[in-house]
C-alpha positions as CSV (number, residue, x, y, z in Angstrom):
1,M,0.0,0.0,0.0
2,T,1.2,3.5,-0.8
3,A,0.4,6.6,1.3
4,L,0.8,10.2,0.4
5,L,2.1,12.0,3.5
6,V,1.4,15.8,3.5
7,G,3.0,18.0,6.2
8,G,5.9,17.7,8.6
9,D,9.4,18.8,7.7
10,S,10.8,15.5,8.9
11,L,9.0,12.3,9.6
12,G,11.1,10.7,12.4
13,N,9.9,7.2,13.1
14,I,6.6,7.6,11.3
15,P,7.7,5.5,8.3
16,E,8.3,2.5,10.6
17,T,4.9,2.9,12.2
18,L,3.3,3.0,8.7
19,R,5.2,-0.1,7.7
20,C,3.7,-1.9,10.7
21,Q,0.3,-0.9,9.3
22,G,1.1,-2.4,5.9
23,I,2.0,0.9,4.2
24,D,5.3,-0.1,2.6
25,K,5.7,3.0,0.4
26,Q,5.4,6.6,1.3
27,I,5.4,9.8,-0.8
28,H,6.2,12.8,1.4
29,W,5.3,16.4,0.7
30,T,6.3,18.9,3.4
31,G,3.0,20.9,2.8
32,R,4.4,24.4,3.6
33,K,5.1,25.6,0.0
34,K,2.3,27.4,-1.8
35,K,3.3,25.7,-5.1
36,L,1.7,22.5,-3.6
37,R,-1.7,24.1,-4.1
38,K,-1.4,23.1,-7.7
39,A,-0.1,19.6,-7.1
40,K,-2.1,16.6,-7.9
41,I,-2.4,13.5,-5.8
42,P,-0.1,10.8,-7.3
43,K,-2.0,8.0,-9.0
44,E,-0.3,5.3,-6.9
45,A,-1.5,6.8,-3.6
46,D,-3.9,4.4,-1.9
47,M,-4.5,6.8,1.0
48,I,-3.5,10.2,2.2
49,I,-2.3,11.2,5.7
50,L,-2.3,14.9,6.5
51,F,-0.2,16.1,9.4
52,Y,-2.3,19.2,10.3
53,D,0.1,20.7,12.8
54,Y,2.7,21.1,10.1
55,L,0.6,22.0,7.1
56,E,-0.6,25.2,5.3
57,H,-4.3,25.4,5.8
58,N,-5.3,26.0,2.1
59,I,-3.2,23.0,1.0
60,A,-5.1,20.8,3.5
61,S,-8.4,21.9,2.0
62,I,-7.2,21.4,-1.6
63,I,-5.8,17.9,-0.9
64,K,-8.9,16.9,1.1
65,E,-11.2,17.9,-1.8
66,Q,-9.0,16.0,-4.4
67,A,-9.1,12.9,-2.2
68,K,-12.9,13.2,-1.9
69,Q,-13.3,13.5,-5.7
70,Q,-11.0,10.4,-6.2
71,N,-12.5,8.4,-3.3
72,I,-9.2,8.1,-1.6
73,P,-9.2,7.7,2.2
74,C,-7.8,10.7,4.0
75,V,-6.6,10.7,7.6
76,F,-5.8,13.8,9.6
77,S,-3.3,13.5,12.4
78,K,-0.8,15.4,14.4
79,R,2.8,14.6,13.5
80,A,3.2,12.2,16.5
81,V,3.3,8.4,16.3
82,S,0.8,8.0,19.1
83,D,-1.8,10.2,17.4
84,L,-1.1,8.8,14.0
85,H,-1.7,5.2,15.3
86,Q,-4.9,6.3,16.9
87,Q,-6.2,8.0,13.7
88,L,-5.3,5.0,11.5
89,E,-7.2,2.7,13.9
90,R,-10.3,4.9,13.4
91,C,-10.1,4.8,9.6
92,S,-12.7,2.2,8.6
93,N,-12.0,2.4,4.9
94,C,-8.2,2.4,4.9
95,N,-7.8,-1.4,4.7
96,L,-4.8,-1.5,7.0
97,K,-3.2,-4.5,8.6
98,D,-1.1,-4.9,11.7
99,V,2.0,-6.6,10.3
100,C,4.1,-5.9,13.5
101,H,1.5,-7.5,15.8
102,G,1.5,-4.6,18.2
103,S,5.3,-4.0,18.3
104,A,6.6,-0.6,17.3
105,M,3.1,0.8,16.9
106,V,3.4,3.5,19.5
107,S,6.5,4.9,21.1
């Protein structure tokens, strides 16, 4: 599964948490540059994760609308592993799996 990650200058251990959820490929956009307002969601993106505490507001709205039009699940999270894990658990249409069996999910 591929996720488009929007927001956050650096991801820290978030990629490992995503791999534990079965998201083996990530595309990362920092989300602070205005030129992203014209960017299109990559075709290979199966879901979108928006880190709203490190994201320009208008970009969040634009990405959310594109995701809705393309029927791509969109998760809003703080850029913290604990919040990300909680938000992913709430996503009923994300089709995630726990491949780490509880290990490395929350630090």
